[in-house]
C-alpha positions, -999 to +999 in steps of 0.1 A: -133+199+335-108+230+334-079+214+345-089+181+324-071+150+342-049+169+355-068+166+398-078+130+392-041+119+378-032+141+417-055+120+438-042+084+426+002+092+425+007+071+453-026+047+451+002+021+448+015+024+475-016+022+497-019-013+478-016-030+519-037-007+540-067-027+557-091+002+568-091+039+548-109+068+557-120+097+530-128+133+535-151+150+509-141+129+480-172+141+465-182+120+435-161+087+438-139+091+415-109+079+438-134+051+462-138+035+432-101+036+420-090+024+456-124-005+455-106-015+425-064-017+433-073-030+464-089-055+473-088-059+513-094-025+522-128-012+539-134+025+534-156+054+554-166+082+529-171+110+541-189+144+526-209+172+533-235+171+506-258+144+498-252+149+464-216+142+455-225+108+483-253+097+457-230+097+429-206+080+449-223+056+463-236+052+422-206+048+417-197+021+435-228+000+434-221-001+397-185-021+408-209-049+423-223-065+462-185-069+468-170-035+465-198-022+480-199-038+515-164-027+518-184+006+520-196+031+546-211+061+535-216+094+559-230+127+546-221+156+572-190+175+583-160+160+596-155+184+625-192+172+637-196+136+636-191+111+660-153+103+668-151+063+666-123+056+692-114+022+674-111+037+642-074+037+638-074+041+601-040+031+578-048+052+555-065+088+550-072+107+517-076+144+518-079+149+481-094+189+474-104+190+504-087+210+532-083+241+509-118+242+521-112+258+556-092+289+571-067+282+587-077+276+622-100+251+608-070+232+588-056+230+619-085+214+636-088+189+609-055+179+612-057+173+648-091+159+646-075+136+613-043+127+635-066+112+668-081+087+645-055+078+625-033+045+631+001+041+641+027+048+612-013+056+588-006+066+551-024+101+545-023+112+509-033+150+501-043+165+469-046+201+470-041+236+449-005+249+460+003+287+449+044+283+436+064+307+462+083+323+430+087+323+397+067+329+363+040+307+379+031+325+413+012+353+397-009+326+376-017+305+405-032+330+423-052+344+400-066+312+392-071+307+433-085+335+437-109+326+406-117+294+419-128+313+454-148+333+440-169+307+421-173+282+449-182+316+469-217+316+448-222+277+445-213+270+471-216+298+497-183+296+509-168+321+524-129+313+523-110+334+506-077+324+507-051+285+505-048+277+544-019+270+555-027+229+558+014+211+558+020+234+586-012+222+603-006+185+592+025+189+606+016+203+640-011+171+640+021+149+637+023+143+605+049+143+580+057+145+543+075+115+527+074+126+491+053+150+465+044+158+426+038+188+417+014+196+378+003+225+362+037+245+370+032+242+410-004+249+412-016+212+414+001+193+443-002+156+456+017+139+485+019+111+510+028+118+545+031+094+575+024+097+605+047+097+639 
């Protein structure tokens, strides 16, 4: 609620760029708002939706269920930790989305997750990333740092999240073989939406 529609604007920033994708993996999509938009705009895509929270998966299932059986028939819901789910060797996802997901890991786990994503990505797969960022310089740097610290403190209290700072998720993705194509910043650089390709 604090960020208004800015989070969802980041999630759907590059939706038109993935209109031809056919097999998608959505990681930690929470209540399924991005999932619903993806299913509406791409009538061919089949989706594996993974979230750690059974409650959020339930919300997403209801959201997709309200769209009708056709949308529901193209979505498989999984409750669990992406790091522990059995890899599907034939997955070959041509679209992977991690919206406000990678910030839940420390640097070591972010590296593991990036490698895991690369292992299930098809050649030339598209990766959509939305996440928080602390600008490298400027007046917004201190403000963004304070906001991010506050968010981590709140999540520690409400969810038990142990992470206390943003990981270098971009470095982890690059080391795993993804290359950033474009990026859009919002709220003075606090939020970043980007589109990546697997090389």
